[in-house]
MDTraj code that builds the backbone (N, CA, C; nanometers):
import mdtraj as md
import numpy as np

residues = "MET LYS GLN LEU ASP ALA ARG GLY LEU SER CYS PRO GLU PRO VAL ILE MET ILE ARG GLN ALA MET GLN SER GLY ASP ALA ALA TYR GLU MET THR VAL ASP ASN HIS ALA ALA LYS GLU ASN VAL THR ARG TYR ALA GLU HIS GLN GLY TYR THR VAL THR VAL ARG GLN GLU GLY GLY ASP TYR THR LEU THR MET GLN LYS".split()
xyz = np.array([
    [-5.5113, -6.4128, -2.7754],
    [-5.5324, -6.4803, -2.9014],
    [-5.4036, -6.5523, -2.9398],
    [-5.4162, -6.6801, -2.9670],
    [-5.2998, -6.7593, -3.0069],
    [-5.2684, -6.7304, -3.1537],
    [-5.1396, -6.7036, -3.1823],
    [-5.0981, -6.6719, -3.3188],
    [-5.0133, -6.7851, -3.3742],
    [-5.0436, -6.8247, -3.4974],
    [-4.9735, -6.9332, -3.5642],
    [-4.9224, -6.8848, -3.6992],
    [-4.8027, -6.9263, -3.7339],
    [-4.7422, -6.8890, -3.8621],
    [-4.7232, -7.0152, -3.9438],
    [-4.8042, -7.0294, -4.0487],
    [-4.7975, -7.1477, -4.1336],
    [-4.7451, -7.1134, -4.2728],
    [-4.6767, -7.0008, -4.2848],
    [-4.6195, -6.9639, -4.4151],
    [-4.5127, -7.0657, -4.4534],
    [-4.5115, -7.1025, -4.5799],
    [-4.4133, -7.1979, -4.6294],
    [-4.4579, -7.3427, -4.6148],
    [-4.5711, -7.3650, -4.5505],
    [-4.6209, -7.5011, -4.5320],
    [-4.7294, -7.5306, -4.6344],
    [-4.7292, -7.6528, -4.6846],
    [-4.8334, -7.6917, -4.7797],
    [-4.9358, -7.7790, -4.7082],
    [-5.0542, -7.7839, -4.7632],
    [-5.1606, -7.8625, -4.7015],
    [-5.1231, -8.0101, -4.7039],
    [-5.1544, -8.0814, -4.5982],
    [-5.2487, -8.0473, -4.4917],
    [-5.1842, -7.9888, -4.3652],
    [-5.0572, -7.9520, -4.3707],
    [-4.9878, -7.9062, -4.2499],
    [-5.0563, -7.7887, -4.1777],
    [-5.1023, -7.6835, -4.2481],
    [-5.1694, -7.5743, -4.1757],
    [-5.2972, -7.6201, -4.1040],
    [-5.3711, -7.7122, -4.1657],
    [-5.4934, -7.7630, -4.1025],
    [-5.4575, -7.8438, -3.9778],
    [-5.3527, -7.9223, -3.9850],
    [-5.3080, -7.9994, -3.8689],
    [-5.2658, -7.9046, -3.7569],
    [-5.1951, -7.7963, -3.7930],
    [-5.1531, -7.6973, -3.6925],
    [-5.2726, -7.6354, -3.6208],
    [-5.3747, -7.5954, -3.6975],
    [-5.4892, -7.5302, -3.6332],
    [-5.5701, -7.6312, -3.5536],
    [-5.5795, -7.7536, -3.6018],
    [-5.6513, -7.8570, -3.5269],
    [-5.5856, -7.8808, -3.3913],
    [-5.4532, -7.8902, -3.3903],
    [-5.3805, -7.9106, -3.2647],
    [-5.3964, -7.7906, -3.1723],
    [-5.3914, -7.6703, -3.2282],
    [-5.4069, -7.5498, -3.1469],
    [-5.5467, -7.5426, -3.0861],
    [-5.6475, -7.5818, -3.1626],
    [-5.7851, -7.5734, -3.1150],
    [-5.8144, -7.6718, -3.0023],
    [-5.7292, -7.7687, -2.9835],
    [-5.7481, -7.8624, -2.8726],
    [-5.7327, -7.7920, -2.7381],
    [-5.6708, -7.6743, -2.7367],
    [-5.6559, -7.5985, -2.6126],
    [-5.7887, -7.5360, -2.5701],
    [-5.8823, -7.5242, -2.6652],
    [-6.0139, -7.4712, -2.6332],
    [-6.0230, -7.3196, -2.6274],
    [-5.9207, -7.2489, -2.6760],
    [-5.9257, -7.1024, -2.6768],
    [-6.0399, -7.0534, -2.7663],
    [-6.0835, -6.9320, -2.7429],
    [-6.1953, -6.8747, -2.8185],
    [-6.1505, -6.8041, -2.9459],
    [-6.0194, -6.7764, -2.9586],
    [-5.9733, -6.7024, -3.0768],
    [-5.8321, -6.7452, -3.1175],
    [-5.8113, -6.7481, -3.2479],
    [-5.6809, -6.7844, -3.3056],
    [-5.6553, -6.6938, -3.4252],
    [-5.5276, -6.6755, -3.4550],
    [-5.4887, -6.6024, -3.5751],
    [-5.3798, -6.6836, -3.6433],
    [-5.3991, -6.7103, -3.7714],
    [-5.3012, -6.7881, -3.8471],
    [-5.2655, -6.7138, -3.9744],
    [-5.1370, -6.7114, -4.0060],
    [-5.0898, -6.6516, -4.1306],
    [-5.0461, -6.7638, -4.2237],
    [-5.0995, -6.7619, -4.3456],
    [-5.0635, -6.8593, -4.4489],
    [-5.0235, -6.7820, -4.5737],
    [-4.9560, -6.8506, -4.6647],
    [-4.9094, -6.7799, -4.7846],
    [-4.9554, -6.8435, -4.9153],
    [-5.0617, -6.9250, -4.9082],
    [-5.1149, -6.9789, -5.0332],
    [-5.2667, -6.9954, -5.0217],
    [-5.3307, -6.9892, -5.1363],
    [-5.4766, -6.9900, -5.1437],
    [-5.5361, -7.1204, -5.0913],
    [-5.4744, -7.2339, -5.1226],
    [-5.5271, -7.3636, -5.0789],
    [-5.5293, -7.3727, -4.9266],
    [-5.4230, -7.3285, -4.8623],
    [-5.4189, -7.3313, -4.7157],
    [-5.5255, -7.2392, -4.6581],
    [-5.5431, -7.1223, -4.7171],
    [-5.6468, -7.0285, -4.6707],
    [-5.7837, -7.0941, -4.6769],
    [-5.8151, -7.1566, -4.7886],
    [-5.9457, -7.2203, -4.8064],
    [-5.9642, -7.3384, -4.7106],
    [-5.8633, -7.4227, -4.6975],
    [-5.8755, -7.5425, -4.6144],
    [-5.8845, -7.5088, -4.4655],
    [-5.8039, -7.4145, -4.4190],
    [-5.8086, -7.3742, -4.2774],
    [-5.9418, -7.3060, -4.2478],
    [-5.9878, -7.2213, -4.3387],
    [-6.1170, -7.1545, -4.3206],
    [-6.2282, -7.2577, -4.3091],
    [-6.2310, -7.3531, -4.3990],
    [-6.3342, -7.4572, -4.3983],
    [-6.3300, -7.5367, -4.2678],
    [-6.2107, -7.5752, -4.2242],
    [-6.1977, -7.6527, -4.1006],
    [-6.2481, -7.5712, -3.9804],
    [-6.2048, -7.4467, -3.9698],
    [-6.2435, -7.3626, -3.8564],
    [-6.3951, -7.3416, -3.8525],
    [-6.4550, -7.3175, -3.9679],
    [-6.5997, -7.2979, -3.9721],
    [-6.6738, -7.4238, -3.9288],
    [-6.6234, -7.5414, -3.9655],
    [-6.6842, -7.6669, -3.9219],
    [-6.6699, -7.6865, -3.7712],
    [-6.5717, -7.6203, -3.7109],
    [-6.5519, -7.6297, -3.5660],
    [-6.6310, -7.5222, -3.4909],
    [-6.7082, -7.4422, -3.5645],
    [-6.7933, -7.3419, -3.5017],
    [-6.7312, -7.2034, -3.4882],
    [-6.6211, -7.1784, -3.5578],
    [-6.5543, -7.0482, -3.5520],
    [-6.5997, -6.9607, -3.6683],
    [-6.6030, -6.8313, -3.6453],
    [-6.6248, -6.7332, -3.7507],
    [-6.4870, -6.6902, -3.7985],
    [-6.4672, -6.6903, -3.9295],
    [-6.3353, -6.6616, -3.9861],
    [-6.3374, -6.5309, -4.0632],
    [-6.2402, -6.4457, -4.0339],
    [-6.2194, -6.3217, -4.1077],
    [-6.0835, -6.3319, -4.1751],
    [-6.0786, -6.3015, -4.3048],
    [-5.9544, -6.3126, -4.3817],
    [-5.9085, -6.1735, -4.4235],
    [-5.7811, -6.1474, -4.3998],
    [-5.7193, -6.0205, -4.4415],
    [-5.5977, -6.0556, -4.5271],
    [-5.5893, -5.9978, -4.6458],
    [-5.4769, -6.0249, -4.7348],
    [-5.3799, -5.9078, -4.7327],
    [-5.2516, -5.9405, -4.7164],
    [-5.1453, -5.8403, -4.7202],
    [-5.0350, -5.8955, -4.8096],
    [-5.0229, -5.8397, -4.9280],
    [-4.9253, -5.8927, -5.0229],
    [-4.9646, -6.0340, -5.0611],
    [-4.8722, -6.1274, -5.0444],
    [-4.8999, -6.2671, -5.0754],
    [-4.9431, -6.3489, -4.9552],
    [-4.9591, -6.2826, -4.8397],
    [-4.9965, -6.3529, -4.7168],
    [-5.1432, -6.3290, -4.6833],
    [-5.2034, -6.4299, -4.6229],
    [-5.3401, -6.4192, -4.5732],
    [-5.3357, -6.4360, -4.4217],
    [-5.4014, -6.3470, -4.3497],
    [-5.4140, -6.3593, -4.2055],
    [-5.5576, -6.3971, -4.1746],
    [-5.5752, -6.5130, -4.1143],
    [-5.7080, -6.5642, -4.0804],
    [-5.7297, -6.5453, -3.9311],
    [-5.8353, -6.4753, -3.8961],
    [-5.8722, -6.4565, -3.7567],
    [-5.9967, -6.5404, -3.7322],
    [-5.9857, -6.6330, -3.6365],
    [-6.0942, -6.7267, -3.6069],
    [-6.1429, -6.7012, -3.4652],
    [-6.2746, -6.6758, -3.4518],
    [-6.3319, -6.6458, -3.3212],
    [-6.4612, -6.7222, -3.3013],
    [-6.4851, -6.7628, -3.1765],
    [-6.6127, -6.8273, -3.1428],
    [-6.7077, -6.7243, -3.0917],
])
top = md.Topology()
chain = top.add_chain()
for i, resn in enumerate(residues, 1):
    res = top.add_residue(resn, chain, resSeq=i)
    for name in ("N", "CA", "C"):
        top.add_atom(name, md.element.get_by_symbol(name[0]), res)
traj = md.Trajectory(xyz[None], top)
């Protein structure tokens, strides 16, 4: 599973990161973000790409696990 750290980045940077990562065609990704807007936007993008997204919150960070 490819892991990405997008903490400290504001949108649209996290979405661009996951879009570029998904070009590899892997079946699973994990991304950590630290704001609600990034969580919502990355989740929406991944779901449109056919991934199932699971969100886990730890403190102020969100870990998004995306799987096909």
